[in-house]
N, C-alpha and C positions, 0 to 999 in steps of 0.2 A: 678403731680407725675412723669410723664414720663420725665420731664426736671430736675429731681433730682436724687440723689443717693439712693433713698428710698429702693429699693429692694436689692442693694448691701450692704447697712448698715444692713438690716435684715439678710442677709446671713452671714455677718461678725459677727452679734450677735449670730447666731446659732453656728458658729465655736468657738467664744469666750466662749459660754456656755459649750460646750463639753470640751474644754481645761481647763476651770476653774473648772468644776465638777471633771474631772479626777485628777487634781492637789489637790483638796480638799478631795479626797476619802481616806478611811482607807487603801485601797490597796496600794496607792502611799506612804502613811506615813510608812507603814510596809516595803515597798521596800527601802525607804530612810534609815530606821533604819538597814535593812539587809546589804545594800551596804556600809553605812558610820558608822555603829555602833552607839555608844552613841551620837556623834555629829549630826548624821543624825536625831536621835530622838529629841534631844534637840533644834536644830536650824531649824527644819522643818517649824515651824509656821512662823518664820522670813522670811525664803526663800519663803514661800507661799505668804506672804504679799507683798514682793518685786515683785514676779511674777504677782500677782493680780494687783498691781499698774501699772506696765509696760504694761500689756495686756489691762487694762482698758483705759489707755492713748492712746494706739495704736488704740483701737476700737473707742474711741471718736474722734480721729483725722480724721476719715472719714467724720464727720459732716461738718467741714469747708472746707475740701479738695475737696469733690465731688460737682458737679453742684447742685444747690438747688433752691427752690422757696418758697416764704413766704406763710404761711397759714393764720396767723392772728397776730395782735399786740394788746395787752390789752391797751386801751387808758388811759391817765392821767385823773383823779387821781387814777383810779383803779390799775394801775401798781405799785403805791406806796404801796397799800395794799398787793398785791401779793409778792412784794419784802420784805416787813415787815414780812409776814408769812414765806417766805423762810429763812430769817435770824433767826427767831424763831425756824424753823425746824432744821437748822444747829446747833444751840445751844443745842437743844434737842438730836441731834445725839451725840454731844460731851458729854453731861451728861449721855447718855446711855452707851457710851464707857467707861466713868469713872466708871460706875457701875460694868462693867466687869473687870476693871483694865486695863487702857490704855496700860501700858507697857507690860503686859501679853498678851493683845489682839494683839499687834504688834510683839510679840515674842522677846521682848528686855529684859524681866525680867529673869535673870539667876537663876531660881528656878523651882520647879515642876510646879508652876503656868504658866511658859512659855510653858510647854508641855500640861498642862491640865487646861483649863479655869474653873472657878467655876460656879456652877449653880446659876444664879442670878434670884431672884424672887421679888426683891424690886424695888422702884423707878418706872420708866415707865414700867418695866417688870411685874408690878402688873396688868396692863391694856391690855398688848399685849405681846405675846411671842417673837415678833420680832420688838421692837421699832425702831431699827436702820433702818430696811427696811421701816417701816411706814413713818418715818420722811424723809427718802431719797426719797420716792415716792412723798411726799408733795413738796419737793424741786424741783424735776425735772418736775413735772406736772404744777407747777405754774410759770414757766419761762414766762415772759411777751411777748416775741417774739417767735412764734412757726413757724418752717419751716418743709418741708417734711422730710428733713434729721434728724432734731431733733426729730420729731415724731417717725421716724423709730428707732432711738437710744433709746428713752424713752420706746417704745413698747418692744424692745429687752431686755432692762434692767429689765423692769417690769415682763415680762413673765419668763425670766430666774430666777429672784429672787424668784418669787412665786413657780416655779417648784423646784428650788434649796432648798428652805426652807423645802419642804417636805422630801427631802433626808437628809438634815441637821438634821431634827427632828428624823429620824430613827437612825442616829449616836448618838444623844443625849439620846435616849432611851437605846441604848447599853452602853453608858458611865455612865449615872446616874440612870438607871433602874427605880424602882418604884417611886422615887422622881420626875423624869421628867414626868412619866405617870400621877401622881396625879396633878402636876402643869399644864400639858397640858389639863387635864379634866376640870379645873376650870378657865383657862385663855384663852381669845380669841387668834386666830392665828395671823394675821398681823394687821387686822383692829379691833379696840377695840369694836367690836359688838358681843354680845353673841347670837348665833343662837339657836333657840329652836329645840330640837330633837324630 
C-alpha cells in the first residue's frame, strides 16, 4: 500500500464526491436557472453530465498515473467468468438507462423530459431502486486484475455512490412525493435484498 497512490486516490475520491454532490444539488440547479434563465434550467442536466464525465475521467486518471502495486490476479479460466459477468453488467446498465430514456438521462432530449426524468418502476427498477449503481458495482469489483490504486478507486466510487444515493432519494421524494415514497417502501435500495424490519 505504501508503494502505491492508495491514499491520494481516496483523497481525490473525497474531493470528487464533494464536487459531484454540489453540482447535482437542487441549490446548484436553482442557481443555474437564476443566472441563465430558461437555458440554465433546460440545459443543466446536459452540463452536469459533461461535468460528471470529465471529473470522473480525471479522478480515474490517478489509477494508472500514480505508483501502484498488484494485489491479485484472477487466474484463467475464472477470469473469463468475471469478464463475462462484467459484460452482462454493462448490458444491464444500458438497459436500465434505456428505461429512464437515454437521451433524457444525458440531457439531450429537448423537452420537459430533459429537465425532469420520469419515475421508472419497471424493468430492473422492480428489483432495486438503483439498478445502474448495482450493475456498476458488479462491473468494477469483478475486474480480474486488482491493484492498490484500483482498490482505492473502487472504494471511493462505492462509498460515494452509496452516500450519494441517499441524498438522491431525498430529491426524488421532493420531486415525486407519495409515488416515490410508496415505491421506496416496496423496492430494495441498491442490492435486491429485502431486509426485514
